[in-house]
N, C-alpha and C positions, 0 to 999 in steps of 0.2 A: 510598414508596419501593420495592415492589419494582417499578414499575412504570418507571423510572430505570434501575434496573438493568440490567430485560430491552435495554430502550435503547438500552445500551449495550452489551450485549450482541452484542444485534442489527446493531448498529449494527458490532465489531469483525468483524466474522465473516466482513457482507458486504466485510470491508475484507483481511480476508484472499483472497475469491476474485477480489472487481480483481487483491490483488495478483499472483494467481498465475492465473489468466486471461491479465495481461498477460504474465507469465512465459513461460510459450504459445505467447502469439505471437512474443514479440521473443526468445526459442530460436537460435532463426536465423540475427539477429542479435549474438549475442553480448553485446544489451542488460540486462542481466537484471537485479532490483533484490534481495535474500536479501530471503529472512524471517524479521526478526530482529521485535523489541516493539521495538531505536526506531523502525523502518519502518512496522511494524500503527499505535502509537500515535498518531508522528508524517498520519498517514494519514487517520485512524481523528477525529482535532481537524479534520486541513485538507480533509482532502476530495479530491478530483482536479489542485487543485493544487498541493501535495504530491510527489499520484506528479511532476506534472507538474517540479519543482523535484528528485526524486530524476534524475530520468532527466537533467537539461540538466546534474548538476554529478559524474552518472557522464561523459558524453557528456564533460565539460572536461577532467574528472581523468584520465582513459583516453584 
């Protein structure tokens, strides 16, 4: 049980770093995805495709 909790927390932390790194790279372009609970949960569950989906939604909406 503790291993599963540790695995989820590890993935959540890695997701935070992934999103932060993306925001650092994309900041000059103005395509920043906010780091909040919704984006963290979706990217933690679905991985890089969710990040690409958020980027696409941002580009279409704005």
